[in-house]
C-alpha positions, -999 to 999 in steps of 0.1 A, spaced: 145 -434 -311 143 -407 -277 179 -405 -286 174 -395 -321 137 -375 -309 163 -351 -283 188 -355 -307 166 -334 -330 147 -314 -304 183 -303 -299 194 -291 -331 164 -270 -348 176 -241 -323 206 -238 -335 196 -242 -372 164 -222 -362 199 -190 -351 212 -194 -386 192 -187 -400 173 -163 -383 200 -143 -376 213 -116 -406 252 -119 -422 274 -94 -419 266 -90 -455 232 -88 -450 235 -62 -421 263 -41 -449 233 -41 -480 202 -34 -452 228 -2 -443 246 8 -471 204 13 -492 188 29 -456 215 53 -460 208 55 -498 177 61 -490 188 90 -462 204 107 -491 181 110 -513 151 118 -484 184 152 -480 187 161 -520 219 149 -521 231 144 -561 234 102 -565 231 104 -596 274 105 -603 277 73 -581 293 91 -544 303 69 -520 279 69 -492 304 49 -458 335 47 -458 325 17 -431 287 17 -433 305 -16 -405 333 -24 -399 355 -37 -439 322 -27 -455 324 5 -480 287 15 -494 289 28 -529 264 43 -551 268 30 -591 241 26 -622 232 -9 -634 246 -18 -662 277 -1 -649 284 38 -666 319 57 -670 315 77 -643 316 50 -618 352 42 -628 359 72 -621 383 73 -586 365 103 -566 327 81 -569 346 52 -556 354 50 -511 387 55 -509 384 28 -477 384 -4 -494 409 -19 -504 434 -2 -475 409 -5 -440 373 -25 -465 380 -57 -480 342 -53 -494 310 -32 -505 275 -25 -514 265 -18 -545 232 6 -541 220 22 -579 204 60 -580 170 47 -569 181 23 -536 182 -11 -547 206 -32 -543 232 -32 -569 253 -65 -555 282 -74 -526 308 -90 -523 
């Protein structure tokens, strides 16, 4: 029983550290939402779904899109040129800076 309690005592911090550390995706989402909010504050027109960052964190881009998607979202000038080249992941937020999706 003592071994079980000791093992549990040692395992709890490991489990909690995984729960408390934001994942790479969580960080990318948080930073993308912040970048969107800053762009809005600075008067940037987000209605056409622009790319906000080609590298919000390494390997991740940040784009504005609509939900549901509009044709403007699929125009190359409104998509990150880094996606598929230097970035393998993306975060999309809507023009009101609400999270849509990440992959």
